[in-house]
N, C-alpha and C positions, 0 to 999 in steps of 0.2 A: 238024340240031338234035341235041344230045347227049341220050342217055337219062337221065332223072332218077335212075334207080337205079344208074347206073354207078359213082358214088363209094362206094356202100354195099355193092354186091354184085359178085361176079365170076362169069362163066360158067365152065363146065368148060374151055373152050378158053382163056379168059383166065388161069385158074389154071395150066393146063399151060404156057402161054407164060411166065408169071411165074416158075415153078419150073423151067423148061427140061426138062420131062419130056413124054412122049407123052400125048396126050389119053386114050389107052387105059389108061395107068397111073392117071390120075385116076379113070376109070370103074372100074378094078379095085379101087382103094382104097375107092371108094364102095360097091361090092358087098361088100367085106370089112368094111365099117363102120369104116374107119380115119378119123381126123380129117384135115382139117376135115370136119365133118358138114354135108351140104347142107341147104338149105331149098327146099321146093317151093312155087312161086308159080304156080298154074295148072298148066300142063304143063312149066314151066321148072324146071330144076335149077340152083340158084344157091348160091354160097358167100359168107357174110358176110365182108366185108373185115376187120372187127375180129377175127374168128376166125382168119383166115389170118395176120394180123399177129401175133396172140398166139402162134400156133404157131411162126412165124419167130423171135420173140424167145426163146421157150423153147428152141428148137433151138440158137440162137446161144449162149445161156447154157450149155446142156449141153455144146456143143463147146468153149466157152471154159474151162469147169471141167475137162474131160478133158484139154485141151491144157496147162493150167496144172499139173495133177497130173503129167502126163508130164514137163513141164519141171522141176518141183521134184524129181522123182525122178532126174534126170540131172545136177543141179548138186551138186558136192561141197560138203558142209557145210550144204546147205539142209535145212530141216526139212520133212519130209513123212512120209506114212504108208507106210513101207517095212517089209516083213517080213523 
C-alpha cells in the first residue's frame, strides 16, 4: 500500500534522487537553511512537493533567461543589453 503522503511530500532521499545529488548535499542545504525548506512531521523531515516544483520552475526560468541573454549577445544585429 502506498503512503498517503507520498504525492504531497518527499523525503530527503527522494529529493536527492530527484535532483541527482547526494543525500548529504540535501542535509547540508538543510543545515545552511537553503530552500527548499523542510517540514517536520513528528521525527520525519519532509519537503513539500509544491515547494520543490516551484524551485524547479524558478531555476528553469532563471537558466532560460540567462541562456537567452547570452544568445542575444552573440547574434549580430540582435537587440540586447550590451555595454
